[in-house]
Each structure stands twice: as structure tokens, then as C-alpha cells.
N, C-alpha and C positions, 0 to 999 in steps of 0.2 A: 408799108405805102407812111402811118401816124409819126412814125419816128423821124422818115427821111422827105414827112411832108415839107417844099420849099425846094428842098433842095434835089440836084440832077441824084438820074437814083437809074443802074440800066439791070434786068430783072439777068436772072441766074439763067443759063444754057436747062438746067433739071426743070425753071419752073413757063420756058414758055410754050407757046400752043403744040408743037411738034413732040413735044418731052413730052407732056397731060396734055392730050386729041381730048379723054374723056370729060376730066375737069372743064377745057374749053367748049364744050360741046353745053357739057352744062351751065356755064359764068352764059354764054351765046342764048339760050332755051328762059330761063330768068331773068334775062335780059331781053326777052320779045316778052317776056310773059306781064315785066314791070309796064312795058308798052302800051300792052292791048289795056291796061286797068290803069294808065292817064297818072303812073308813080313814075315821076323824073329822079327818085334817090330813094335812102332808107334813113330811117325807116318805111318799112309802107305795111300795110294790114289786109288784108281781104281773110271778110270770112261773112257765114249766113248768117241772119238776126234771128230772132227767134219763129219768124211765118217764116226761116228759110228765102229770104235775099238774100240777093251777096251786098255786100259794105265794103268802101272802100275806104280806107285812112292815105291815102301819101301825110309821111309826112310823124312824130312823135304823137297818138290818143296823148288828152289827157286821164290823168293817171284814176279816176272819180269809170271813167268810162270804161277802161279793163276789165274787170268784173265782170260786165255782160257781154266785152267778144270773146273774151276767152273759155268763160263758165266756172272761174273761177273764184273764190270768197277775195274779198279787198282782202290786205295785205298792208298792218301799218304797219307806216316806212316812214322816218321826219328825220330821213337825210336832205339838209341842206342844198346838197344839188340836184336834188330831183325837182324844186320847191315851183319854178321851170313850169316843168304839169301841171301843176296843181290850179285847180278855179283858184283864181281874182275874187275876193270878196270885193266891195265897197263902190 
């Protein structure tokens, strides 16, 4: 889809719902789950915080909050492409 963005595209017969019913069902279930949590697009993140409360974030979280969400240590990353996900000071 990314390569064909904005161009006419037709799925192959092997990619259709009839050819892959389990995949189609999983995609449908994921879409329903996203709707229940109010997530309209990707990424969407659902997690339990330290108090056990379910939290929902539609869209990309700021990089500084990823350790709290994932429970993993912060990772240094100076990739300029990620600047829009960093906290802005000023």
C-alpha cells in the first residue's frame, strides 16, 4: 500500500478475504478492538499503568513516555526523523 499510495491498486486473489479467512477475521477483530478503545488510526497503544489502570493513546506517544508504557529502559536515539516525537522546550 505504501508503494502504491494514491495509485489505483487491486489485491491479488491470494490476498482476498475468501483466500485468507483467518487473516481477514483477525484484521476485522483488531479493527473492532480499536473502535472500542476510540483509536481511529495507527499507531495506537493500550497498556496498564503502574496502578493497573488501562491507558489508551491514539497516535505516536512522545519518546520520553515510552519507558513508562513499555517498562523498558529509555534508549538513546538521536535520529533526526524522530524529532517530532520528542518533547519540545521553549
